[in-house]
C-alpha positions as CSV (number, residue, x, y, z in Angstrom):
1,M,49.5,10.9,55.4
2,S,51.3,13.1,53.4
3,S,49.0,12.6,50.5
4,T,46.0,14.7,51.3
5,L,45.6,17.9,49.5
6,L,46.1,20.1,52.5
7,E,49.0,18.9,54.0
8,L,50.5,19.5,50.0
9,T,49.4,22.7,50.2
10,R,50.7,23.2,53.3
11,A,54.0,21.4,51.7
12,A,54.3,23.9,48.4
13,H,53.6,27.0,50.9
14,E,56.8,25.7,52.7
15,D,58.9,25.1,49.6
16,V,57.8,28.4,48.3
17,E,59.6,30.0,51.2
18,R,62.5,27.8,51.2
19,F,63.2,28.7,47.8
20,E,62.8,32.4,48.9
21,R,64.8,32.6,52.1
22,L,67.7,30.9,50.1
23,I,67.6,33.2,46.8
24,V,67.7,36.2,49.3
25,K,70.6,34.6,51.1
26,D,72.4,33.8,47.9
27,L,72.1,37.4,46.5
28,Q,73.8,38.9,49.8
29,N,76.9,37.0,48.4
30,E,78.7,39.6,46.5
31,P,80.0,37.0,43.0
32,A,84.1,37.7,42.8
33,T,84.5,36.6,39.2
34,N,82.2,37.2,36.2
35,K,82.2,33.4,36.3
36,D,80.5,33.8,39.7
37,R,78.4,36.5,38.8
38,L,76.6,33.9,36.2
39,A,76.6,30.9,38.7
40,Q,74.4,33.0,41.2
41,S,72.4,34.5,38.5
42,H,71.1,30.5,36.8
43,R,71.0,29.4,40.7
44,V,68.7,32.2,40.8
45,R,66.9,31.8,37.8
46,H,66.5,28.0,38.5
47,M,64.9,28.4,42.4
48,I,62.4,31.3,40.5
49,D,61.3,28.4,38.3
50,Q,60.6,26.0,41.1
51,I,58.8,28.9,42.9
52,T,56.7,29.4,39.6
53,S,55.6,25.8,39.1
54,T,54.8,25.4,42.5
55,T,53.2,28.3,42.7
56,H,51.1,26.9,39.7
57,K,50.1,23.8,41.3
58,L,48.6,25.8,44.2
59,V,46.7,27.9,42.0
60,E,45.2,24.6,40.5
61,I,44.3,23.5,44.2
62,Y,43.0,26.4,45.2
63,E,40.4,27.0,42.3
64,D,39.4,23.2,42.9
65,K,37.4,23.1,39.9
66,D,36.5,19.1,40.9
67,N,35.4,20.1,44.5
68,A,38.4,17.8,46.5
69,R,39.4,20.7,48.6
70,K,36.0,21.4,49.6
71,D,35.3,17.7,50.0
72,E,38.7,17.2,52.3
73,I,37.6,20.2,54.4
74,A,33.9,19.1,55.1
75,A,35.4,15.8,56.2
76,L,37.6,17.6,58.3
77,G,34.3,19.1,60.1
78,G,32.9,15.4,60.5
79,Q,30.5,15.7,57.2
80,T,29.9,12.6,55.6
81,A,27.2,10.7,53.2
82,T,25.3,9.9,56.4
83,G,25.4,13.3,58.2
84,T,27.8,15.3,60.3
85,N,29.8,13.0,63.0
86,V,32.6,15.1,64.5
87,F,33.7,12.6,67.1
88,S,33.3,9.3,63.9
89,A,35.7,11.4,61.7
90,F,37.9,12.1,64.4
91,Y,38.3,8.2,65.4
92,D,38.1,7.4,61.2
93,R,41.4,9.6,61.0
94,L,43.1,8.6,64.2
95,K,42.7,5.2,63.0
96,E,44.4,5.8,59.6
97,I,47.6,7.4,61.5
98,R,47.9,4.4,63.3
99,E,47.7,2.0,60.7
100,Y,50.6,3.9,58.6
101,H,52.8,4.2,61.5
102,R,52.3,0.3,62.0
103,R,53.2,0.1,58.6
104,H,56.3,2.1,58.7
105,P,57.6,2.0,62.0
106,S,60.7,3.6,61.1
107,A,59.3,6.7,59.5
108,R,60.7,9.8,60.2
109,V,59.8,13.9,59.4
110,L,62.3,14.7,56.7
111,D,64.2,18.2,57.1
112,T,64.8,19.1,53.4
113,T,66.2,21.9,54.4
114,D,69.9,21.0,54.1
115,E,69.4,19.7,50.5
116,L,68.1,23.3,49.8
117,E,71.0,24.7,51.2
118,Q,73.0,22.7,48.6
119,L,71.4,24.6,45.8
120,L,74.0,27.5,47.0
121,E,77.1,25.6,46.4
122,E,76.1,24.3,42.8
123,E,78.2,25.7,39.9
124,P,75.9,25.7,37.1
125,Q,77.2,24.3,33.7
126,I,77.3,27.1,31.2
127,E,78.4,26.6,27.2
128,F,80.0,28.7,25.7
129,S,82.2,29.0,22.7
130,G,85.7,29.9,22.9
131,E,84.9,33.5,20.8
132,E,82.4,34.3,23.4
133,A,85.0,33.9,26.5
134,Y,82.1,32.8,29.1
135,G,79.6,35.6,28.0
136,R,82.3,38.4,27.8
137,Y,81.5,38.5,23.8
138,L,79.1,37.7,21.5
139,D,80.2,35.1,18.4
140,L,78.7,36.6,15.5
141,H,81.2,34.7,12.5
142,E,78.0,32.4,11.8
143,L,75.9,35.3,11.0
144,Y,78.1,37.5,9.8
145,N,79.2,34.9,6.7
146,D,75.4,34.9,6.2
147,Y,75.4,38.5,6.1
148,I,78.2,39.2,3.4
149,N,77.0,36.1,1.0
150,S,73.8,37.3,0.5
151,K,72.0,39.8,-1.4
152,F,70.8,41.8,0.9
153,G,74.4,42.1,2.4
154,K,77.4,43.9,1.8
155,Q,81.3,43.3,1.4
156,I,82.2,44.3,4.9
157,D,85.1,43.3,7.2
158,Y,83.9,41.8,11.0
159,T,84.4,45.2,12.9
160,A,82.0,47.1,10.4
161,Y,79.5,44.0,10.9
162,L,79.4,44.4,14.3
163,D,78.2,48.3,13.9
164,V,75.2,47.9,11.4
165,F,73.9,44.0,12.7
166,S,71.9,46.0,14.9
167,Q,70.3,48.3,12.3
168,P,68.3,46.1,10.0
169,H,65.8,49.1,9.0
170,H,68.9,50.2,7.2
171,I,68.3,47.4,4.3
172,P,66.8,48.4,1.4
173,R,62.7,47.0,1.7
174,K,62.9,45.9,-2.0
175,L,66.0,43.6,-0.7
176,K,64.0,42.0,2.6
177,M,60.8,40.0,1.4
178,T,62.7,36.8,0.5
179,R,63.0,33.8,2.3
180,Q,66.7,34.1,2.8
181,Y,66.2,37.4,4.4
182,R,63.6,36.0,6.8
183,E,66.0,32.9,7.6
184,Y,69.1,35.6,8.3
185,L,66.5,37.5,11.0
186,S,65.2,34.0,12.6
187,K,68.6,33.1,12.9
188,M,70.0,36.3,14.6
189,T,67.0,36.1,17.0
190,E,67.4,32.8,18.0
191,Y,71.2,33.8,18.7
192,L,70.7,36.9,21.1
193,V,67.6,35.1,22.8
194,Y,70.2,32.1,23.6
195,F,72.8,34.6,24.7
196,L,71.3,36.7,26.9
197,E,69.6,33.3,28.2
198,R,73.1,32.2,29.0
199,T,74.1,35.5,30.3
200,E,71.3,37.3,32.1
201,P,69.1,34.7,32.9
202,L,67.1,37.0,35.0
203,Q,65.9,39.1,32.6
204,D,62.3,37.7,31.7
205,L,62.1,38.0,27.7
206,D,58.5,36.8,27.5
207,R,57.9,40.6,29.2
208,L,60.1,42.0,27.4
209,F,58.9,40.7,24.2
210,S,55.3,41.1,24.7
211,K,56.1,45.2,25.3
212,V,57.9,45.6,22.3
213,T,55.4,43.8,20.2
214,A,52.6,46.1,21.8
215,E,54.9,48.7,20.8
216,F,55.2,47.7,17.3
217,E,51.1,46.9,17.1
218,E,50.7,50.9,17.5
219,Q,53.4,51.9,15.5
220,W,52.6,50.0,12.2
221,A,49.1,50.6,12.4
222,N,49.9,54.5,12.3
223,G,53.1,53.6,10.0
224,K,55.9,54.7,12.0
225,V,57.9,51.8,11.7
226,D,61.2,52.9,11.0
227,G,62.0,51.3,7.3
228,W,58.7,50.4,6.4
229,K,56.8,54.0,5.9
230,D,55.3,54.5,2.8
231,E,58.0,54.2,-0.5
232,A,56.0,56.8,-2.1
233,Q,55.9,59.0,0.7
234,E,59.5,58.5,1.5
235,N,60.9,59.4,-1.9
236,G,58.5,62.6,-1.8
237,H,55.9,61.5,-4.4
238,A,52.4,61.4,-3.8
239,S,50.7,58.5,-2.3
240,Q,48.6,55.9,-4.2
241,E,45.7,56.6,-1.9
242,N,45.9,60.8,-3.1
243,E,45.6,59.2,-6.3
244,K,42.3,57.5,-5.7
245,I,38.6,59.0,-6.0
246,D,36.1,58.4,-3.2
247,L,33.3,56.9,-5.5
248,E,30.7,56.9,-2.6
249,Y,30.3,60.5,-3.4
250,F,29.4,59.8,-7.1
251,S,25.9,58.3,-8.0
252,T,26.3,58.4,-11.4
253,V,29.1,57.8,-14.2
254,D,28.7,61.7,-15.7
255,E,29.1,63.3,-12.4
256,L,32.4,61.1,-12.7
257,V,33.3,62.8,-16.3
258,A,33.2,66.1,-14.8
259,I,35.6,65.5,-12.2
260,G,38.2,65.3,-16.0
261,P,40.3,63.3,-18.1
262,E,43.3,63.4,-16.1
263,K,42.5,62.9,-12.6
264,L,40.4,59.6,-14.0
265,K,43.6,58.5,-15.5
266,E,45.4,58.9,-12.3
267,A,42.5,57.2,-10.6
268,L,42.6,54.4,-13.1
269,G,46.4,53.7,-13.2
270,A,46.5,53.5,-9.3
271,L,44.3,50.5,-9.3
272,G,46.0,49.2,-12.4
273,L,43.1,49.7,-14.8
274,K,43.1,50.2,-18.3
275,T,44.0,54.2,-18.3
276,G,42.7,54.5,-22.4
277,G,39.8,55.8,-24.2
278,T,37.4,58.6,-23.8
279,V,36.5,60.7,-21.0
280,Q,32.7,58.7,-21.2
281,Q,35.1,55.4,-21.3
282,R,37.6,55.7,-18.5
283,A,34.4,57.3,-16.1
284,E,32.2,54.1,-17.0
285,R,35.4,52.1,-16.3
286,L,36.2,53.3,-13.3
287,F,32.5,53.6,-11.8
288,L,32.4,49.7,-12.1
289,T,34.9,49.8,-9.0
290,K,32.5,51.2,-7.0
291,H,30.3,48.3,-6.5
292,T,32.4,45.2,-7.7
293,P,35.8,44.6,-6.4
294,L,38.6,44.6,-8.3
295,E,39.6,40.7,-8.3
296,K,35.9,40.0,-9.4
297,L,36.3,42.2,-12.6
298,D,37.1,41.2,-16.0
299,K,40.8,41.0,-16.5
300,K,39.6,42.9,-20.0
301,H,39.4,45.9,-17.8
302,F,43.3,45.8,-16.1
303,A,46.0,47.6,-18.1
304,K,48.6,44.7,-20.6
305,G,51.3,43.4,-18.4
306,L,49.7,43.4,-15.2
307,R,47.4,40.3,-13.9
308,K,44.2,40.3,-12.2
309,P,44.3,41.3,-8.4
310,E,44.2,37.7,-6.2
311,Q,42.3,37.5,-3.5
312,N,43.5,38.5,-0.2
313,G,47.2,38.4,-1.7
314,A,47.7,42.2,-0.5
315,Q,46.8,41.0,2.8
316,H,49.1,38.0,2.4
317,Q,52.1,40.2,1.3
318,N,51.1,42.8,4.1
319,D,51.1,40.3,6.8
320,D,54.4,39.2,5.5
321,S,55.8,42.7,6.0
322,K,54.4,42.5,9.3
323,Q,56.1,39.8,10.4
324,I,59.6,40.6,8.9
325,A,59.5,44.4,10.5
326,L,58.6,42.8,14.0
327,M,61.5,40.3,14.2
328,E,63.6,43.5,13.1
329,V,62.1,45.8,15.9
330,K,62.6,42.4,18.4
331,I,66.2,42.6,17.1
332,E,67.6,46.0,17.8
333,K,65.4,45.7,21.7
334,L,67.7,43.0,22.1
335,C,70.7,45.0,20.5
336,E,69.9,47.6,22.7
337,I,70.0,45.4,26.1
338,L,73.4,44.0,24.6
339,S,75.1,47.0,23.8
340,E,77.9,46.9,26.3
341,K,78.4,43.7,25.5
342,I,78.3,44.7,21.3
343,M,81.2,47.3,22.0
344,R,83.1,45.1,24.2
345,T,83.2,42.6,21.5
346,K,84.4,44.6,18.8
347,E,86.6,46.7,21.4
348,N,88.3,42.7,21.7
349,I,88.2,42.2,17.7
350,E,90.2,45.4,16.9
351,K,92.7,44.4,19.8
352,K,93.3,40.9,17.7
353,Q,93.3,42.7,14.5
354,A,96.1,44.9,15.9
355,Q,98.7,42.3,18.0
356,I,101.8,41.7,15.7
357,Y,102.3,37.8,14.2
358,E,104.0,36.9,18.0
359,E,101.7,37.4,20.0
360,I,99.2,35.9,17.9
361,D,101.1,33.3,17.1
362,A,102.2,32.6,21.0
363,E,98.2,33.1,21.7
364,R,97.8,30.1,19.2
365,E,100.3,28.4,21.0
366,D,98.9,28.4,24.2
367,E,99.2,24.7,26.1
368,F,96.1,22.8,27.8
369,K,96.2,19.6,29.5
370,C,93.8,17.2,30.2
371,E,94.1,14.7,33.2
372,I,91.6,12.6,31.6
373,C,93.6,11.9,28.4
374,G,96.2,11.0,29.8
375,N,97.8,14.5,30.5
376,Y,97.4,14.7,26.8
377,S,98.7,18.6,25.3
378,Y,96.3,20.2,23.3
379,W,97.7,23.1,21.4
380,G,95.2,26.5,21.4
381,R,92.2,27.1,22.5
382,R,90.2,25.9,19.7
383,A,91.6,22.6,19.8
384,Y,91.1,22.3,23.4
385,E,87.8,22.5,22.5
386,R,87.1,20.8,20.3
387,H,89.1,17.5,21.9
388,F,86.0,16.9,25.0
389,K,84.0,15.0,21.6
390,E,87.2,13.5,19.9
391,F,87.9,9.1,20.9
392,R,90.8,10.6,23.5
393,H,88.6,12.4,25.8
394,Q,85.8,9.5,24.9
395,Y,88.3,6.6,26.0
396,G,89.2,8.3,29.1
397,M,86.0,9.3,30.4
398,R,85.0,5.6,30.0
399,R,88.2,4.4,31.6
400,L,87.1,6.0,34.4
401,G,83.4,4.9,34.3
402,I,81.7,8.2,33.7
403,P,80.1,9.1,30.6
404,N,81.0,11.8,28.0
405,T,78.6,14.4,28.7
406,K,77.9,18.2,27.7
407,N,77.9,18.0,32.2
408,F,81.7,17.4,31.7
409,N,83.0,20.1,29.3
410,E,85.8,22.1,30.4
411,I,86.4,19.3,33.1
412,T,90.1,17.8,32.3
413,S,90.9,16.2,36.3
414,I,90.3,13.2,37.1
415,E,89.1,13.9,40.4
416,E,86.7,16.8,39.7
417,A,84.8,14.5,37.2
418,Q,84.5,11.7,39.4
419,Q,82.7,14.2,42.0
420,L,80.6,15.9,39.4
421,W,79.4,12.4,38.4
422,E,78.6,11.3,42.0
423,R,76.4,14.5,42.1
424,I,74.5,13.7,39.2
425,K,74.1,10.6,40.6
426,E,72.7,11.7,43.7
427,K,70.7,14.0,42.4
428,Q,68.9,11.6,39.2
429,G,67.6,9.2,41.9
430,V,65.2,6.9,40.6
431,N,66.2,8.2,37.3
432,K,69.0,6.4,36.6
433,W,71.7,7.0,34.1
434,R,71.2,5.5,30.6
435,P,74.0,5.3,28.4
436,D,72.6,3.4,26.0
437,L,70.7,6.8,25.5
438,E,72.4,9.7,27.1
439,E,76.2,8.8,26.7
440,E,77.5,10.5,23.4
441,Y,80.0,9.8,20.8
442,E,81.2,11.6,17.7
443,D,81.9,10.0,13.9
444,R,84.8,11.5,11.7
445,E,82.8,13.5,10.6
446,G,81.4,15.7,13.5
447,N,78.0,13.9,14.1
448,I,77.0,13.0,17.2
449,Y,74.7,10.1,18.5
450,N,74.1,8.1,21.7
451,K,75.9,5.0,22.4
452,K,72.8,2.7,20.8
453,T,72.9,4.4,17.8
454,Y,76.7,4.7,17.5
455,T,77.1,1.3,17.9
456,D,74.0,0.1,15.6
457,L,75.7,2.5,13.1
458,Q,79.1,0.7,13.8
459,R,77.9,-2.9,13.5
460,Q,76.4,-2.1,9.9
461,G,79.2,-0.5,8.6
462,L,77.9,3.1,8.1
463,I,80.7,4.5,10.6
């Protein structure tokens, strides 16, 4: 019944309208806390993704590349292989409907409105470290350690790092062309994007990066990217471009001789060629480059200590520089968006540094209890976070018949765990829980395995 293409199209449009109404209804409620705001944003993001996915399917249907929609519309008008017969088409369709209801006598129309309304009551599980405090602060300690232990970094404290990490263009250019620096930028970009996805899920990062890249291409072509302008020009020296001589204006070696020995010497030096000899020899050597690329010249023409240029070598180096510069620009843009949180992070660190010993000690001794672990107490936030992966919590979850997965992080109440597990099972439907593949176990070294892998390794005596 509902498998016809036109019926699928109608149902898809209806789903899009339902999600749009739900988004409006959710956004009309003002969140009371930061946690509520995050939950609302992630719900809306999820519904937007559903709308986008459904819309893509509708576009494919309307494009009708296989003419299936066209054929179905024609069939509604009674057009068959033998000609046009409206009554025949009508009775064929009536027969199909009667046959369907004969085979499914208890079939009824399902109202999915109530099911979709439940989306407004969901509280998405968002992972944050203790340092991030549910998205209020950034946790850049790992990147900070990479920075101070690198050749391009400096020995500064964490608060000073929070001031400079968003300004990579200040790092000397000669220290940037390394694998270590590229990996640092990649790691930085990955973290900032992940943080934004968790704290600002409605931010359209694809569109943002497209705009940033377009602006970067224009600035790069004009040599206006901060930190990547011509070094010679920045130092107040003449560029090598000014030392080059346009050979298109010279048809003979004698014409070049007239330029003079000093200018010929500068032009040869700019190309990495030997600069010695008489004026005639210098002119002849330079004239060779008019019709012969540098990479094809005999190595005897190049200055001692300078190897013959490799083909495309300069282009590869330029591409590497461009890639690094683009990553820097993206990081600066992300930091611009997160400027308020960066400032808040710095204030939080300075506040902690100003605490007296008794205050720090009291904070460390905050007690957290877990009912699932038999009301066992954990002292301090870090110990409390770590215990979700430890054996005691894993055993408590298995005792309840519930898998120990990331969905249950921050869940310490037996009742909450059971309710969440029931909701997960309802959502999974046909895709039942597979504990051998999805339940997580952790060994003493902190490595995470699924149940099947963990059991196999344990039997082999490897863990």
